[in-house]
PDB file of N, CA, C and O in Angstrom:
ATOM      1  N   MET A   1      -1.856  58.510   1.025  1.00  0.00           N
ATOM      2  CA  MET A   1      -1.447  57.269   1.676  1.00  0.00           C
ATOM      3  C   MET A   1      -1.658  56.116   0.720  1.00  0.00           C
ATOM      4  O   MET A   1      -2.680  56.049   0.036  1.00  0.00           O
ATOM      5  N   ASN A   2      -0.694  55.202   0.667  1.00  0.00           N
ATOM      6  CA  ASN A   2      -0.753  54.037  -0.216  1.00  0.00           C
ATOM      7  C   ASN A   2      -1.613  52.966   0.439  1.00  0.00           C
ATOM      8  O   ASN A   2      -1.278  52.484   1.522  1.00  0.00           O
ATOM      9  N   THR A   3      -2.730  52.581  -0.207  1.00  0.00           N
ATOM     10  CA  THR A   3      -3.620  51.567   0.356  1.00  0.00           C
ATOM     11  C   THR A   3      -3.443  50.216  -0.299  1.00  0.00           C
ATOM     12  O   THR A   3      -4.143  49.268   0.058  1.00  0.00           O
ATOM     13  N   ALA A   4      -2.531  50.097  -1.245  1.00  0.00           N
ATOM     14  CA  ALA A   4      -2.286  48.810  -1.909  1.00  0.00           C
ATOM     15  C   ALA A   4      -1.605  47.870  -0.928  1.00  0.00           C
ATOM     16  O   ALA A   4      -0.757  48.300  -0.145  1.00  0.00           O
ATOM     17  N   PRO A   5      -1.971  46.573  -0.961  1.00  0.00           N
ATOM     18  CA  PRO A   5      -1.320  45.637  -0.042  1.00  0.00           C
ATOM     19  C   PRO A   5       0.163  45.524  -0.342  1.00  0.00           C
ATOM     20  O   PRO A   5       0.578  45.548  -1.501  1.00  0.00           O
ATOM     21  N   SER A   6       0.937  45.403   0.687  1.00  0.00           N
ATOM     22  CA  SER A   6       2.382  45.299   0.510  1.00  0.00           C
ATOM     23  C   SER A   6       2.748  43.881   0.103  1.00  0.00           C
ATOM     24  O   SER A   6       1.915  42.977   0.156  1.00  0.00           O
ATOM     25  N   ALA A   7       3.993  43.693  -0.303  1.00  0.00           N
ATOM     26  CA  ALA A   7       4.465  42.364  -0.702  1.00  0.00           C
ATOM     27  C   ALA A   7       4.484  41.424   0.491  1.00  0.00           C
ATOM     28  O   ALA A   7       4.294  40.219   0.326  1.00  0.00           O
ATOM     29  N   ASN A   8       4.709  41.945   1.684  1.00  0.00           N
ATOM     30  CA  ASN A   8       4.732  41.124   2.889  1.00  0.00           C
ATOM     31  C   ASN A   8       3.317  41.091   3.458  1.00  0.00           C
ATOM     32  O   ASN A   8       2.869  42.069   4.055  1.00  0.00           O
ATOM     33  N   THR A   9       2.606  39.968   3.276  1.00  0.00           N
ATOM     34  CA  THR A   9       1.223  39.864   3.739  1.00  0.00           C
ATOM     35  C   THR A   9       1.113  39.113   5.049  1.00  0.00           C
ATOM     36  O   THR A   9       0.002  38.789   5.470  1.00  0.00           O
ATOM     37  N   ASN A  10       2.213  38.827   5.703  1.00  0.00           N
ATOM     38  CA  ASN A  10       2.201  38.159   6.997  1.00  0.00           C
ATOM     39  C   ASN A  10       1.797  39.175   8.058  1.00  0.00           C
ATOM     40  O   ASN A  10       2.521  40.139   8.306  1.00  0.00           O
ATOM     41  N   THR A  11       0.627  38.958   8.692  1.00  0.00           N
ATOM     42  CA  THR A  11       0.136  39.931   9.665  1.00  0.00           C
ATOM     43  C   THR A  11       0.987  39.980  10.920  1.00  0.00           C
ATOM     44  O   THR A  11       0.941  40.971  11.648  1.00  0.00           O
ATOM     45  N   ALA A  12       1.767  38.936  11.195  1.00  0.00           N
ATOM     46  CA  ALA A  12       2.610  38.943  12.389  1.00  0.00           C
ATOM     47  C   ALA A  12       3.787  39.897  12.230  1.00  0.00           C
ATOM     48  O   ALA A  12       4.228  40.505  13.205  1.00  0.00           O
ATOM     49  N   THR A  13       4.300  40.035  11.003  1.00  0.00           N
ATOM     50  CA  THR A  13       5.461  40.898  10.790  1.00  0.00           C
ATOM     51  C   THR A  13       5.091  42.217  10.122  1.00  0.00           C
ATOM     52  O   THR A  13       5.885  43.158  10.141  1.00  0.00           O
ATOM     53  N   ASN A  14       3.907  42.303   9.535  1.00  0.00           N
ATOM     54  CA  ASN A  14       3.495  43.513   8.848  1.00  0.00           C
ATOM     55  C   ASN A  14       2.131  43.943   9.380  1.00  0.00           C
ATOM     56  O   ASN A  14       1.120  43.351   9.003  1.00  0.00           O
ATOM     57  N   PRO A  15       2.074  44.947  10.238  1.00  0.00           N
ATOM     58  CA  PRO A  15       0.791  45.367  10.803  1.00  0.00           C
ATOM     59  C   PRO A  15      -0.152  45.953   9.769  1.00  0.00           C
ATOM     60  O   PRO A  15      -1.348  46.073  10.038  1.00  0.00           O
ATOM     61  N   ASN A  16       0.353  46.329   8.573  1.00  0.00           N
ATOM     62  CA  ASN A  16      -0.489  46.893   7.521  1.00  0.00           C
ATOM     63  C   ASN A  16      -1.143  45.819   6.652  1.00  0.00           C
ATOM     64  O   ASN A  16      -1.947  46.148   5.781  1.00  0.00           O
ATOM     65  N   ALA A  17      -0.817  44.545   6.870  1.00  0.00           N
ATOM     66  CA  ALA A  17      -1.384  43.475   6.064  1.00  0.00           C
ATOM     67  C   ALA A  17      -2.857  43.306   6.385  1.00  0.00           C
ATOM     68  O   ALA A  17      -3.291  43.533   7.515  1.00  0.00           O
ATOM     69  N   THR A  18      -3.615  42.909   5.387  1.00  0.00           N
ATOM     70  CA  THR A  18      -5.058  42.746   5.581  1.00  0.00           C
ATOM     71  C   THR A  18      -5.354  41.412   6.254  1.00  0.00           C
ATOM     72  O   THR A  18      -4.560  40.475   6.165  1.00  0.00           O
ATOM     73  N   ALA A  19      -6.491  41.329   6.921  1.00  0.00           N
ATOM     74  CA  ALA A  19      -6.894  40.085   7.586  1.00  0.00           C
ATOM     75  C   ALA A  19      -7.191  39.003   6.562  1.00  0.00           C
ATOM     76  O   ALA A  19      -7.008  37.820   6.850  1.00  0.00           O
ATOM     77  N   ALA A  20      -7.641  39.377   5.379  1.00  0.00           N
ATOM     78  CA  ALA A  20      -7.943  38.386   4.339  1.00  0.00           C
ATOM     79  C   ALA A  20      -6.684  37.654   3.891  1.00  0.00           C
ATOM     80  O   ALA A  20      -6.764  36.513   3.434  1.00  0.00           O
ATOM     81  N   ALA A  21      -5.534  38.290   4.014  1.00  0.00           N
ATOM     82  CA  ALA A  21      -4.293  37.654   3.614  1.00  0.00           C
ATOM     83  C   ALA A  21      -3.842  36.617   4.615  1.00  0.00           C
ATOM     84  O   ALA A  21      -2.966  35.811   4.305  1.00  0.00           O
ATOM     85  N   ALA A  22      -4.409  36.612   5.804  1.00  0.00           N
ATOM     86  CA  ALA A  22      -3.998  35.692   6.862  1.00  0.00           C
ATOM     87  C   ALA A  22      -5.000  34.550   7.010  1.00  0.00           C
ATOM     88  O   ALA A  22      -5.356  34.183   8.130  1.00  0.00           O
ATOM     89  N   ILE A  23      -5.452  33.991   5.906  1.00  0.00           N
ATOM     90  CA  ILE A  23      -6.413  32.892   5.937  1.00  0.00           C
ATOM     91  C   ILE A  23      -5.725  31.650   6.480  1.00  0.00           C
ATOM     92  O   ILE A  23      -4.635  31.286   6.039  1.00  0.00           O
ATOM     93  N   ASP A  24      -6.374  31.004   7.442  1.00  0.00           N
ATOM     94  CA  ASP A  24      -5.825  29.793   8.041  1.00  0.00           C
ATOM     95  C   ASP A  24      -6.008  28.627   7.084  1.00  0.00           C
ATOM     96  O   ASP A  24      -7.136  28.314   6.702  1.00  0.00           O
ATOM     97  N   THR A  25      -4.936  27.993   6.699  1.00  0.00           N
ATOM     98  CA  THR A  25      -5.005  26.845   5.789  1.00  0.00           C
ATOM     99  C   THR A  25      -4.927  25.529   6.541  1.00  0.00           C
ATOM    100  O   THR A  25      -4.872  24.467   5.921  1.00  0.00           O
ATOM    101  N   GLY A  26      -4.921  25.579   7.875  1.00  0.00           N
ATOM    102  CA  GLY A  26      -4.879  24.371   8.674  1.00  0.00           C
ATOM    103  C   GLY A  26      -3.475  23.839   8.893  1.00  0.00           C
ATOM    104  O   GLY A  26      -3.308  22.717   9.370  1.00  0.00           O
ATOM    105  N   THR A  27      -2.472  24.619   8.557  1.00  0.00           N
ATOM    106  CA  THR A  27      -1.094  24.197   8.770  1.00  0.00           C
ATOM    107  C   THR A  27      -0.447  25.124   9.789  1.00  0.00           C
ATOM    108  O   THR A  27      -0.933  26.225  10.046  1.00  0.00           O
ATOM    109  N   ALA A  28       0.642  24.667  10.354  1.00  0.00           N
ATOM    110  CA  ALA A  28       1.326  25.468  11.362  1.00  0.00           C
ATOM    111  C   ALA A  28       2.577  26.114  10.775  1.00  0.00           C
ATOM    112  O   ALA A  28       3.192  25.591   9.845  1.00  0.00           O
ATOM    113  N   TYR A  29       2.924  27.225  11.322  1.00  0.00           N
ATOM    114  CA  TYR A  29       4.170  27.922  10.995  1.00  0.00           C
ATOM    115  C   TYR A  29       4.290  28.282   9.515  1.00  0.00           C
ATOM    116  O   TYR A  29       5.399  28.391   8.992  1.00  0.00           O
ATOM    117  N   GLY A  30       3.165  28.466   8.846  1.00  0.00           N
ATOM    118  CA  GLY A  30       3.192  28.894   7.455  1.00  0.00           C
ATOM    119  C   GLY A  30       3.659  27.828   6.478  1.00  0.00           C
ATOM    120  O   GLY A  30       4.017  28.147   5.344  1.00  0.00           O
ATOM    121  N   LYS A  31       3.662  26.565   6.900  1.00  0.00           N
ATOM    122  CA  LYS A  31       4.086  25.488   5.998  1.00  0.00           C
ATOM    123  C   LYS A  31       2.986  25.177   5.000  1.00  0.00           C
ATOM    124  O   LYS A  31       1.805  25.407   5.260  1.00  0.00           O
ATOM    125  N   ARG A  32       3.392  24.652   3.860  1.00  0.00           N
ATOM    126  CA  ARG A  32       2.430  24.255   2.837  1.00  0.00           C
ATOM    127  C   ARG A  32       1.653  23.035   3.309  1.00  0.00           C
ATOM    128  O   ARG A  32       2.187  22.226   4.068  1.00  0.00           O
ATOM    129  N   PRO A  33       0.401  22.883   2.877  1.00  0.00           N
ATOM    130  CA  PRO A  33      -0.362  21.676   3.219  1.00  0.00           C
ATOM    131  C   PRO A  33       0.319  20.446   2.645  1.00  0.00           C
ATOM    132  O   PRO A  33       0.991  20.522   1.617  1.00  0.00           O
ATOM    133  N   GLY A  34       0.145  19.323   3.305  1.00  0.00           N
ATOM    134  CA  GLY A  34       0.748  18.083   2.839  1.00  0.00           C
ATOM    135  C   GLY A  34       0.109  17.578   1.558  1.00  0.00           C
ATOM    136  O   GLY A  34      -0.984  18.005   1.185  1.00  0.00           O
ATOM    137  N   VAL A  35       0.787  16.683   0.902  1.00  0.00           N
ATOM    138  CA  VAL A  35       0.267  16.069  -0.321  1.00  0.00           C
ATOM    139  C   VAL A  35       0.113  14.572  -0.090  1.00  0.00           C
ATOM    140  O   VAL A  35       0.790  13.989   0.757  1.00  0.00           O
ATOM    141  N   HIS A  36      -0.766  13.972  -0.838  1.00  0.00           N
ATOM    142  CA  HIS A  36      -1.008  12.533  -0.736  1.00  0.00           C
ATOM    143  C   HIS A  36      -0.006  11.807  -1.630  1.00  0.00           C
ATOM    144  O   HIS A  36       0.039  12.036  -2.839  1.00  0.00           O
ATOM    145  N   ASP A  37       0.793  10.936  -1.029  1.00  0.00           N
ATOM    146  CA  ASP A  37       1.736  10.123  -1.776  1.00  0.00           C
ATOM    147  C   ASP A  37       1.302   8.664  -1.624  1.00  0.00           C
ATOM    148  O   ASP A  37       1.564   8.058  -0.585  1.00  0.00           O
ATOM    149  N   PRO A  38       0.648   8.086  -2.632  1.00  0.00           N
ATOM    150  CA  PRO A  38       0.117   6.727  -2.491  1.00  0.00           C
ATOM    151  C   PRO A  38       1.190   5.678  -2.231  1.00  0.00           C
ATOM    152  O   PRO A  38       0.895   4.655  -1.613  1.00  0.00           O
ATOM    153  N   VAL A  39       2.399   5.890  -2.670  1.00  0.00           N
ATOM    154  CA  VAL A  39       3.465   4.916  -2.434  1.00  0.00           C
ATOM    155  C   VAL A  39       3.739   4.783  -0.933  1.00  0.00           C
ATOM    156  O   VAL A  39       4.052   3.694  -0.451  1.00  0.00           O
ATOM    157  N   LEU A  40       3.622   5.893  -0.196  1.00  0.00           N
ATOM    158  CA  LEU A  40       3.915   5.877   1.235  1.00  0.00           C
ATOM    159  C   LEU A  40       2.689   5.698   2.122  1.00  0.00           C
ATOM    160  O   LEU A  40       2.833   5.309   3.281  1.00  0.00           O
ATOM    161  N   THR A  41       1.487   5.968   1.616  1.00  0.00           N
ATOM    162  CA  THR A  41       0.321   5.992   2.497  1.00  0.00           C
ATOM    163  C   THR A  41      -0.669   4.865   2.281  1.00  0.00           C
ATOM    164  O   THR A  41      -1.434   4.560   3.196  1.00  0.00           O
ATOM    165  N   GLU A  42      -0.694   4.239   1.135  1.00  0.00           N
ATOM    166  CA  GLU A  42      -1.663   3.178   0.896  1.00  0.00           C
ATOM    167  C   GLU A  42      -1.081   1.839   1.312  1.00  0.00           C
ATOM    168  O   GLU A  42       0.049   1.507   0.954  1.00  0.00           O
ATOM    169  N   VAL A  43      -1.863   1.060   2.080  1.00  0.00           N
ATOM    170  CA  VAL A  43      -1.356  -0.180   2.656  1.00  0.00           C
ATOM    171  C   VAL A  43      -2.146  -1.410   2.208  1.00  0.00           C
ATOM    172  O   VAL A  43      -2.047  -2.462   2.840  1.00  0.00           O
ATOM    173  N   ALA A  44      -2.910  -1.303   1.153  1.00  0.00           N
ATOM    174  CA  ALA A  44      -3.661  -2.454   0.662  1.00  0.00           C
ATOM    175  C   ALA A  44      -2.696  -3.512   0.127  1.00  0.00           C
ATOM    176  O   ALA A  44      -1.533  -3.223  -0.156  1.00  0.00           O
ATOM    177  N   ALA A  45      -3.191  -4.721  -0.003  1.00  0.00           N
ATOM    178  CA  ALA A  45      -2.358  -5.800  -0.538  1.00  0.00           C
ATOM    179  C   ALA A  45      -1.890  -5.431  -1.946  1.00  0.00           C
ATOM    180  O   ALA A  45      -2.670  -4.945  -2.765  1.00  0.00           O
ATOM    181  N   GLY A  46      -0.637  -5.662  -2.206  1.00  0.00           N
ATOM    182  CA  GLY A  46      -0.071  -5.364  -3.515  1.00  0.00           C
ATOM    183  C   GLY A  46       0.541  -3.986  -3.652  1.00  0.00           C
ATOM    184  O   GLY A  46       1.177  -3.702  -4.667  1.00  0.00           O
ATOM    185  N   THR A  47       0.372  -3.117  -2.661  1.00  0.00           N
ATOM    186  CA  THR A  47       0.988  -1.794  -2.717  1.00  0.00           C
ATOM    187  C   THR A  47       2.372  -1.870  -2.065  1.00  0.00           C
ATOM    188  O   THR A  47       2.597  -2.723  -1.207  1.00  0.00           O
ATOM    189  N   PRO A  48       3.293  -1.001  -2.453  1.00  0.00           N
ATOM    190  CA  PRO A  48       4.644  -1.074  -1.887  1.00  0.00           C
ATOM    191  C   PRO A  48       4.677  -0.998  -0.358  1.00  0.00           C
ATOM    192  O   PRO A  48       5.359  -1.805   0.274  1.00  0.00           O
ATOM    193  N   MET A  49       3.956  -0.047   0.253  1.00  0.00           N
ATOM    194  CA  MET A  49       3.987   0.067   1.709  1.00  0.00           C
ATOM    195  C   MET A  49       3.226  -1.077   2.360  1.00  0.00           C
ATOM    196  O   MET A  49       3.608  -1.541   3.435  1.00  0.00           O
ATOM    197  N   GLY A  50       2.163  -1.535   1.730  1.00  0.00           N
ATOM    198  CA  GLY A  50       1.431  -2.670   2.266  1.00  0.00           C
ATOM    199  C   GLY A  50       2.291  -3.926   2.310  1.00  0.00           C
ATOM    200  O   GLY A  50       2.252  -4.678   3.284  1.00  0.00           O
ATOM    201  N   GLU A  51       3.055  -4.148   1.267  1.00  0.00           N
ATOM    202  CA  GLU A  51       3.935  -5.316   1.236  1.00  0.00           C
ATOM    203  C   GLU A  51       5.052  -5.188   2.281  1.00  0.00           C
ATOM    204  O   GLU A  51       5.428  -6.179   2.906  1.00  0.00           O
ATOM    205  N   LEU A  52       5.576  -3.987   2.471  1.00  0.00           N
ATOM    206  CA  LEU A  52       6.614  -3.784   3.482  1.00  0.00           C
ATOM    207  C   LEU A  52       6.069  -4.034   4.885  1.00  0.00           C
ATOM    208  O   LEU A  52       6.691  -4.748   5.671  1.00  0.00           O
ATOM    209  N   LEU A  53       4.912  -3.453   5.207  1.00  0.00           N
ATOM    210  CA  LEU A  53       4.359  -3.589   6.558  1.00  0.00           C
ATOM    211  C   LEU A  53       3.934  -5.019   6.873  1.00  0.00           C
ATOM    212  O   LEU A  53       3.936  -5.408   8.041  1.00  0.00           O
ATOM    213  N   ARG A  54       3.573  -5.804   5.876  1.00  0.00           N
ATOM    214  CA  ARG A  54       3.163  -7.185   6.115  1.00  0.00           C
ATOM    215  C   ARG A  54       4.334  -8.086   6.494  1.00  0.00           C
ATOM    216  O   ARG A  54       4.119  -9.234   6.883  1.00  0.00           O
ATOM    217  N   ARG A  55       5.531  -7.606   6.392  1.00  0.00           N
ATOM    218  CA  ARG A  55       6.709  -8.403   6.775  1.00  0.00           C
ATOM    219  C   ARG A  55       6.960  -8.382   8.276  1.00  0.00           C
ATOM    220  O   ARG A  55       7.803  -9.135   8.763  1.00  0.00           O
ATOM    221  N   TYR A  56       6.253  -7.541   9.018  1.00  0.00           N
ATOM    222  CA  TYR A  56       6.503  -7.354  10.440  1.00  0.00           C
ATOM    223  C   TYR A  56       5.250  -7.648  11.263  1.00  0.00           C
ATOM    224  O   TYR A  56       4.131  -7.585  10.754  1.00  0.00           O
ATOM    225  N   TRP A  57       5.453  -7.969  12.533  1.00  0.00           N
ATOM    226  CA  TRP A  57       4.361  -8.193  13.458  1.00  0.00           C
ATOM    227  C   TRP A  57       3.812  -6.853  13.924  1.00  0.00           C
ATOM    228  O   TRP A  57       4.565  -5.903  14.136  1.00  0.00           O
ATOM    229  N   HIS A  58       2.487  -6.783  14.081  1.00  0.00           N
ATOM    230  CA  HIS A  58       1.831  -5.565  14.568  1.00  0.00           C
ATOM    231  C   HIS A  58       0.863  -5.940  15.684  1.00  0.00           C
ATOM    232  O   HIS A  58       0.037  -6.836  15.506  1.00  0.00           O
ATOM    233  N   PRO A  59       0.950  -5.275  16.823  1.00  0.00           N
ATOM    234  CA  PRO A  59      -0.046  -5.527  17.874  1.00  0.00           C
ATOM    235  C   PRO A  59      -1.385  -4.924  17.446  1.00  0.00           C
ATOM    236  O   PRO A  59      -1.485  -3.719  17.218  1.00  0.00           O
ATOM    237  N   ILE A  60      -2.397  -5.760  17.342  1.00  0.00           N
ATOM    238  CA  ILE A  60      -3.707  -5.268  16.898  1.00  0.00           C
ATOM    239  C   ILE A  60      -4.768  -5.401  17.977  1.00  0.00           C
ATOM    240  O   ILE A  60      -5.898  -4.951  17.790  1.00  0.00           O
ATOM    241  N   GLY A  61      -4.423  -6.006  19.093  1.00  0.00           N
ATOM    242  CA  GLY A  61      -5.374  -6.145  20.185  1.00  0.00           C
ATOM    243  C   GLY A  61      -4.648  -6.605  21.438  1.00  0.00           C
ATOM    244  O   GLY A  61      -3.515  -7.084  21.378  1.00  0.00           O
ATOM    245  N   THR A  62      -5.312  -6.453  22.563  1.00  0.00           N
ATOM    246  CA  THR A  62      -4.733  -6.909  23.821  1.00  0.00           C
ATOM    247  C   THR A  62      -5.290  -8.277  24.162  1.00  0.00           C
ATOM    248  O   THR A  62      -6.211  -8.756  23.501  1.00  0.00           O
ATOM    249  N   SER A  63      -4.744  -8.905  25.179  1.00  0.00           N
ATOM    250  CA  SER A  63      -5.256 -10.212  25.593  1.00  0.00           C
ATOM    251  C   SER A  63      -6.699 -10.091  26.070  1.00  0.00           C
ATOM    252  O   SER A  63      -7.465 -11.049  25.971  1.00  0.00           O
ATOM    253  N   ALA A  64      -7.075  -8.928  26.585  1.00  0.00           N
ATOM    254  CA  ALA A  64      -8.464  -8.709  27.000  1.00  0.00           C
ATOM    255  C   ALA A  64      -9.405  -8.673  25.795  1.00  0.00           C
ATOM    256  O   ALA A  64     -10.576  -9.035  25.910  1.00  0.00           O
ATOM    257  N   ASP A  65      -8.894  -8.236  24.635  1.00  0.00           N
ATOM    258  CA  ASP A  65      -9.709  -8.212  23.415  1.00  0.00           C
ATOM    259  C   ASP A  65      -9.957  -9.618  22.886  1.00  0.00           C
ATOM    260  O   ASP A  65     -10.990  -9.879  22.268  1.00  0.00           O
ATOM    261  N   ALA A  66      -9.021 -10.516  23.123  1.00  0.00           N
ATOM    262  CA  ALA A  66      -9.143 -11.888  22.634  1.00  0.00           C
ATOM    263  C   ALA A  66      -9.856 -12.718  23.697  1.00  0.00           C
ATOM    264  O   ALA A  66      -9.211 -13.324  24.552  1.00  0.00           O
ATOM    265  N   GLY A  67     -11.168 -12.745  23.644  1.00  0.00           N
ATOM    266  CA  GLY A  67     -11.962 -13.474  24.635  1.00  0.00           C
ATOM    267  C   GLY A  67     -12.464 -14.789  24.072  1.00  0.00           C
ATOM    268  O   GLY A  67     -11.856 -15.371  23.174  1.00  0.00           O
ATOM    269  N   ASP A  68     -13.576 -15.245  24.611  1.00  0.00           N
ATOM    270  CA  ASP A  68     -14.172 -16.506  24.164  1.00  0.00           C
ATOM    271  C   ASP A  68     -14.789 -16.384  22.777  1.00  0.00           C
ATOM    272  O   ASP A  68     -14.848 -17.358  22.026  1.00  0.00           O
ATOM    273  N   THR A  69     -15.247 -15.178  22.441  1.00  0.00           N
ATOM    274  CA  THR A  69     -15.883 -14.959  21.144  1.00  0.00           C
ATOM    275  C   THR A  69     -14.899 -14.270  20.203  1.00  0.00           C
ATOM    276  O   THR A  69     -14.386 -13.200  20.532  1.00  0.00           O
ATOM    277  N   PRO A  70     -14.626 -14.861  19.039  1.00  0.00           N
ATOM    278  CA  PRO A  70     -13.741 -14.199  18.068  1.00  0.00           C
ATOM    279  C   PRO A  70     -14.333 -12.858  17.616  1.00  0.00           C
ATOM    280  O   PRO A  70     -15.551 -12.699  17.528  1.00  0.00           O
ATOM    281  N   GLN A  71     -13.453 -11.907  17.336  1.00  0.00           N
ATOM    282  CA  GLN A  71     -13.887 -10.582  16.894  1.00  0.00           C
ATOM    283  C   GLN A  71     -13.349 -10.288  15.509  1.00  0.00           C
ATOM    284  O   GLN A  71     -12.245 -10.694  15.147  1.00  0.00           O
ATOM    285  N   ARG A  72     -14.154  -9.573  14.745  1.00  0.00           N
ATOM    286  CA  ARG A  72     -13.700  -9.115  13.427  1.00  0.00           C
ATOM    287  C   ARG A  72     -12.851  -7.868  13.607  1.00  0.00           C
ATOM    288  O   ARG A  72     -13.219  -6.969  14.364  1.00  0.00           O
ATOM    289  N   VAL A  73     -11.723  -7.807  12.921  1.00  0.00           N
ATOM    290  CA  VAL A  73     -10.866  -6.614  12.928  1.00  0.00           C
ATOM    291  C   VAL A  73     -10.430  -6.343  11.496  1.00  0.00           C
ATOM    292  O   VAL A  73     -10.376  -7.255  10.672  1.00  0.00           O
ATOM    293  N   ARG A  74     -10.123  -5.095  11.207  1.00  0.00           N
ATOM    294  CA  ARG A  74      -9.606  -4.714   9.886  1.00  0.00           C
ATOM    295  C   ARG A  74      -8.216  -4.140  10.093  1.00  0.00           C
ATOM    296  O   ARG A  74      -8.051  -3.120  10.762  1.00  0.00           O
ATOM    297  N   VAL A  75      -7.218  -4.797   9.520  1.00  0.00           N
ATOM    298  CA  VAL A  75      -5.820  -4.400   9.679  1.00  0.00           C
ATOM    299  C   VAL A  75      -5.177  -4.341   8.299  1.00  0.00           C
ATOM    300  O   VAL A  75      -5.274  -5.291   7.522  1.00  0.00           O
ATOM    301  N   LEU A  76      -4.522  -3.227   7.998  1.00  0.00           N
ATOM    302  CA  LEU A  76      -3.836  -3.031   6.721  1.00  0.00           C
ATOM    303  C   LEU A  76      -4.758  -3.326   5.544  1.00  0.00           C
ATOM    304  O   LEU A  76      -4.332  -3.894   4.538  1.00  0.00           O
ATOM    305  N   GLY A  77      -6.018  -2.938   5.674  1.00  0.00           N
ATOM    306  CA  GLY A  77      -6.959  -3.105   4.587  1.00  0.00           C
ATOM    307  C   GLY A  77      -7.502  -4.507   4.420  1.00  0.00           C
ATOM    308  O   GLY A  77      -8.180  -4.784   3.430  1.00  0.00           O
ATOM    309  N   GLU A  78      -7.228  -5.396   5.349  1.00  0.00           N
ATOM    310  CA  GLU A  78      -7.704  -6.770   5.261  1.00  0.00           C
ATOM    311  C   GLU A  78      -8.588  -7.092   6.447  1.00  0.00           C
ATOM    312  O   GLU A  78      -8.307  -6.677   7.571  1.00  0.00           O
ATOM    313  N   ASP A  79      -9.668  -7.840   6.195  1.00  0.00           N
ATOM    314  CA  ASP A  79     -10.553  -8.285   7.267  1.00  0.00           C
ATOM    315  C   ASP A  79      -9.979  -9.548   7.879  1.00  0.00           C
ATOM    316  O   ASP A  79      -9.734 -10.533   7.183  1.00  0.00           O
ATOM    317  N   LEU A  80      -9.763  -9.512   9.208  1.00  0.00           N
ATOM    318  CA  LEU A  80      -9.192 -10.632   9.926  1.00  0.00           C
ATOM    319  C   LEU A  80     -10.059 -10.974  11.114  1.00  0.00           C
ATOM    320  O   LEU A  80     -10.977 -10.227  11.454  1.00  0.00           O
ATOM    321  N   ILE A  81      -9.772 -12.112  11.757  1.00  0.00           N
ATOM    322  CA  ILE A  81     -10.479 -12.532  12.956  1.00  0.00           C
ATOM    323  C   ILE A  81      -9.489 -12.539  14.106  1.00  0.00           C
ATOM    324  O   ILE A  81      -8.415 -13.132  14.003  1.00  0.00           O
ATOM    325  N   LEU A  82      -9.846 -11.878  15.205  1.00  0.00           N
ATOM    326  CA  LEU A  82      -9.027 -11.846  16.408  1.00  0.00           C
ATOM    327  C   LEU A  82      -9.609 -12.841  17.398  1.00  0.00           C
ATOM    328  O   LEU A  82     -10.757 -12.708  17.822  1.00  0.00           O
ATOM    329  N   PHE A  83      -8.808 -13.846  17.766  1.00  0.00           N
ATOM    330  CA  PHE A  83      -9.292 -14.851  18.736  1.00  0.00           C
ATOM    331  C   PHE A  83      -8.209 -15.242  19.702  1.00  0.00           C
ATOM    332  O   PHE A  83      -8.437 -16.072  20.582  1.00  0.00           O
TER     333      PHE A  83
END
């Protein structure tokens, strides 16, 4: 009997595949893990996405959050005051 692992290591389609080949990588449906793209994910001042998002209004609190005492909030990497 051949005990070498087969080319198909997917345990769902190949019952002979080993359990070690089915390590969970935290992704669904066998997709590759995501990669970090700083152009799309970083929002600090001076970054491309940060400059784009600063052109639009963003709800950062409700009227109940804006009380008599101002509150510190951090939005898009900047410290602001909500009042």
